[in-house]
C-alpha positions, 0 to 999 in steps of 0.5 A: 500499500502506498502512503502518499503524503498528498491529500485525497480529493475533497468529499462532502460531509454526507460522503464521511458519514457513510463511513461507520468508524466505531470504537471496540475493545480486542477480546482475542488476538492470534497469529495468523501465519497463513497470511501472505503478509505477517498478520494477527487475527483479531476478535473485537467487541463493539458492544450493543448492536454490532457485537463481536467482529473479526479482523485480520490486521498486518500489525506484527512490527509493533504488536504481540498477540498476547499484548493486544487483549484489553486494547481499544481500537478504531475500525470500519464496521460497515464495509463488506466482509473480505476474505484474507486467505482462509479467514473472513475479516468483518471489519477494517481495523484502522491505523496509521504508518510509522516513519518506516511505513509500519502499521500503528493502531488507532485508538482513544487516549482515554477509555470509552464505551465499546460501540462509540461512533467516531465523530 
């Protein structure tokens, strides 16, 4: 994936509202050695109507599976599920690149209730 410094084309606020970004807590994390690129399988609890969802995340440079449960992360919850090898990823866990292009997870600075929508 390319991490261009150029901004994306402008969109309207209504377009932004179509992307449902929620906070959830990682409840399970396991290595995913079958993935083409090193990844970790996550189960994230969004609470309420969304519940628990699975995600495959290429976050192995900065995170170990055993350190992730209990961590809150942001994820897009309204993309269609995506097959990642033999694993069905139901949400897109969000991150930003560090100086080397490796993923750093996005989460709140304080604990917040699971399921809250980003605004």
